[in-house]
C-alpha positions in Angstrom: -9.9 -72.3 40.9 -6.3 -71.2 41.7 -6.9 -68.1 39.6 -10.0 -67.1 41.6 -8.0 -67.7 44.8 -5.3 -65.5 43.5 -7.8 -62.7 42.8 -9.3 -62.9 46.1 -6.0 -62.7 47.9 -4.7 -59.8 45.8 -8.0 -58.0 46.4 -7.8 -58.5 50.1 -4.3 -57.5 50.2 -5.0 -54.3 48.4 -7.7 -53.4 51.0 -5.2 -54.2 53.9 -2.2 -52.5 52.5 -4.1 -49.6 51.0 -5.4 -48.6 54.4 -4.4 -45.3 56.1 -3.1 -45.3 59.6 -3.5 -43.0 62.5 -0.6 -41.8 64.8 -1.3 -40.5 68.1 -0.2 -40.4 71.9 -1.4 -42.6 74.6 -0.5 -43.4 78.2 -1.6 -46.9 78.1 2.1 -48.0 78.5 2.4 -45.8 81.8 4.1 -42.9 80.0 2.8 -40.9 77.2 4.2 -42.6 74.1 3.5 -42.4 70.4 1.4 -45.1 68.9 0.1 -46.0 65.3 -3.1 -48.0 64.5 -5.1 -48.7 61.3 -8.1 -46.5 60.7 -10.3 -49.5 61.3 -8.8 -49.7 64.8 -6.7 -52.9 64.1 -2.9 -53.6 64.0 -1.9 -51.0 66.8 1.9 -50.5 67.4 3.8 -48.7 69.9 6.4 -46.5 68.1 8.1 -45.0 71.1 9.2 -46.1 74.5 11.3 -43.2 76.0 11.3 -43.1 79.7 10.1 -39.6 79.6 6.9 -38.2 77.8 6.4 -38.2 74.0 3.6 -36.0 72.4 2.5 -34.0 69.4 3.1 -36.5 66.5 3.2 -34.9 63.1 3.4 -36.8 59.7 5.8 -35.4 57.1 5.4 -37.0 53.6 8.8 -35.8 52.3 10.9 -37.3 55.3 8.4 -40.2 55.3 8.6 -40.0 59.0 6.6 -38.9 62.1 8.1 -36.0 64.0 7.3 -35.6 67.7 8.2 -33.8 70.9 10.0 -35.6 73.7 11.0 -35.0 77.3 13.4 -37.2 79.2 13.1 -38.1 82.8 14.9 -34.7 83.7 12.5 -32.9 81.4 15.2 -32.1 78.7 13.3 -31.3 75.7 14.1 -32.6 72.1 12.3 -32.9 68.8 12.7 -36.4 67.1 11.6 -38.5 64.3 10.5 -42.1 63.7 9.2 -44.2 60.9 5.9 -46.1 60.7 7.8 -49.2 62.1 9.2 -47.3 65.2 12.8 -47.0 63.8 14.4 -43.8 64.8 15.3 -41.3 61.9 18.0 -38.5 61.9 16.4 -35.1 62.2 18.4 -31.9 62.4 16.2 -29.3 64.0 18.8 -26.6 64.2 18.2 -26.5 68.1 14.8 -25.1 67.5 12.3 -25.5 70.3 9.4 -25.5 67.7 9.7 -27.4 64.4 6.6 -27.2 62.2 8.2 -28.5 59.0 6.7 -27.7 55.6 5.4 -30.5 53.4 8.5 -30.3 51.3 10.8 -30.3 54.4 12.6 -27.0 53.3 11.0 -24.5 55.8 10.0 -24.5 59.4 7.4 -22.5 61.1 7.7 -21.5 64.7 6.2 -19.2 67.3 7.9 -16.6 69.6 6.2 -15.4 72.9 6.5 -11.9 74.4 4.3 -11.4 77.5 0.7 -12.0 76.2 1.8 -11.7 72.5 2.9 -14.6 70.2 4.2 -14.1 66.8 5.0 -16.5 63.9 8.2 -16.8 62.0 9.8 -19.0 59.2 13.2 -20.5 59.0 14.5 -21.6 55.6 16.5 -24.8 56.1 18.4 -24.4 52.7 19.4 -20.8 52.9 19.5 -20.8 56.6 17.6 -17.6 56.8 15.1 -16.4 59.4 12.1 -14.1 58.9 9.3 -13.1 61.2 6.0 -13.4 59.1 3.1 -12.6 61.7 4.3 -9.6 63.9 0.9 -8.2 64.9 1.1 -7.6 68.7 -1.6 -10.1 69.7 -1.9 -13.8 70.2 -0.8 -15.6 66.8 -0.5 -19.3 67.2 -1.3 -22.8 66.0 0.2 -22.4 62.7 -0.6 -25.3 60.2 1.0 -25.6 56.6 -1.3 -26.2 53.7 -0.5 -29.5 51.9 0.9 -27.6 49.0 3.2 -25.6 51.1 2.0 -22.2 49.7 0.0 -21.0 52.8 -0.4 -21.6 56.4 -3.3 -21.1 58.7 -3.1 -19.7 62.3 -5.3 -18.6 65.1 -5.2 -15.0 66.2 -7.1 -12.8 68.7 -6.0 -9.5 67.4 -9.5 -8.3 66.7 -10.9 -9.6 70.1 -11.8 -13.2 69.7 -9.9 -16.2 68.6 -10.3 -16.2 64.8 -9.0 -18.2 61.9 -6.5 -16.6 59.5 -4.5 -17.6 56.5 -1.0 -16.3 55.4 0.0 -16.7 51.7 3.8 -17.1 51.4 4.1 -15.8 47.8 2.0 -12.6 48.4 2.9 -12.1 52.0 -0.6 -11.3 52.7 -2.8 -12.3 55.6 -6.5 -12.8 55.3 -9.2 -13.4 58.1 -11.6 -16.3 57.4 -14.0 -16.3 60.4 -16.0 -13.7 62.2 -17.6 -15.4 65.3 -18.6 -14.5 68.9 -16.4 -17.2 70.6 -13.2 -19.2 69.3 -11.9 -21.4 66.8 -9.0 -23.7 67.9 -8.2 -26.9 66.0 -7.5 -26.8 62.4 -6.7 -29.2 59.6 -6.4 -28.6 55.7 -8.3 -30.5 53.2 -5.8 -32.1 50.6 -6.5 -29.5 47.8 -5.3 -26.7 49.9 -8.4 -24.7 49.4 -10.5 -25.6 52.4 -9.6 -25.5 56.0 -11.4 -27.8 58.5 -11.7 -26.4 62.1 -13.3 -26.6 65.5 -15.6 -23.7 67.0 -16.4 -23.3 70.5 -19.7 -21.4 71.0 -23.0 -21.5 72.9 -26.2 -22.4 71.0 -29.7 -20.8 71.3 -30.4 -22.6 74.4 -27.0 -21.4 76.0 -25.6 -24.8 75.9 -21.7 -25.1 75.3 -20.9 -26.5 72.0 -17.7 -27.4 70.3 -18.5 -28.6 66.5 -16.6 -28.9 63.4 -16.8 -26.5 60.4 -15.0 -25.9 57.2 -14.2 -22.7 55.3 -13.1 -22.1 51.7 -10.1 -19.7 51.8 -11.1 -18.0 48.6 -14.8 -17.5 48.9 -14.9 -17.6 52.7 -18.1 -19.7 52.5 -18.6 -21.6 55.8 -19.9 -25.2 56.2 -21.2 -26.7 59.4 -20.0 -30.5 59.6 -21.2 -31.4 63.0 -24.2 -30.2 65.1 -24.7 -32.2 68.4 -23.9 -31.8 72.1 -20.6 -33.9 71.6 -17.2 -32.1 71.8 -14.8 -32.5 68.9 -11.0 -31.8 69.5 -7.7 -32.3 67.9 -9.0 -33.0 64.3 -7.1 -34.0 61.4 -8.5 -34.6 57.7 -7.5 -38.0 56.0 -5.1 -38.0 52.9 -8.2 -38.6 50.5 -10.2 -35.8 52.3 -13.1 -38.4 53.1 -12.7 -38.7 56.7 -11.8 -36.7 60.0 -10.2 -38.3 63.0 -10.6 -36.5 66.2 -10.0 -37.0 70.0 -13.2 -36.7 72.2 -14.1 -37.2 75.8 -17.2 -39.5 75.9 -18.5 -41.0 79.1 -15.4 -39.7 81.0 -12.9 -41.5 78.7 -10.6 -40.1 76.0 -10.7 -41.9 72.8 -10.2 -41.4 69.1 -13.0 -41.4 66.5 -13.4 -41.0 62.8 -16.4 -39.4 60.8 -17.1 -38.9 57.2 -16.3 -35.4 55.9 -20.1 -34.7 56.0 -20.2 -35.5 59.7 -21.9 -38.9 59.4 -20.9 -42.5 60.3 -19.0 -42.0 63.6 -16.7 -44.9 64.5 -14.5 -45.3 67.6 -11.0 -46.3 66.8 -9.3 -46.9 70.2 -10.7 -49.2 72.8 -8.0 -49.6 75.6 -9.0 -47.9 78.7 -6.3 -44.9 78.7 -5.9 -41.3 77.4 -5.8 -41.2 73.5 -5.2 -37.9 71.9 -3.6 -35.7 69.2 -4.4 -38.0 66.1 -2.7 -37.5 62.9 -3.2 -39.4 59.6 -0.5 -41.4 58.1 -1.0 -42.3 54.4 -0.7 -46.0 53.3 2.5 -46.9 51.7 
């Protein structure tokens, strides 16, 4: 009997401790703070409690930390880091105002604005060298590292509409991945670094505004539509195992977090407190 109880305990513990979490921003505390919650909507914890606003949480595996933006009550901007428990971690941002850290924590992507144009550069933290990578005179923004750190995706309107592009670090080459009538916006890489999941805002055959989730293979450029309904999907992020997508959506006038399977099925609501919830990011289990 003791043996079976032990096996049952270990099985339940494996499920509980092996569960991925989701970090996000919410104003349920009065300010915009950073929270973390299990993917099943349980064990919610507030990670920051600054008197100003905190937003844009991003998980970095190498640092084992969540990097986020913060403003104090005087709107003084800073970039900070915190672990899963809410303990602050030291982070040297080189006084940069944008700090998109590579998975191995050796390089930082950032954007530069010049009138209506925006460019993308990279700063090497080890060599302390700076290089402009995307200099096309147009909007080039929302850079997002691939999990292997060899490429990054970005959105550009250099050919008219907002389209999805990928830049390869080794070959220093840029490739366009989409060719659409309206605009792509939010992106997230699959764990294998071969496919990018993204949102696309468009009008259907009945002229209804749509904002669905698609994916595109960066080598073949084959596009797959994941969702197809009247709901809007925003601020997406693919889970560490590539099986789920977490997203922010406004449903019935309320902003909550949801997950769906990578095939667009089995939608589940994660947050329930009546407040704004957004910018979700997966945090892998310990």
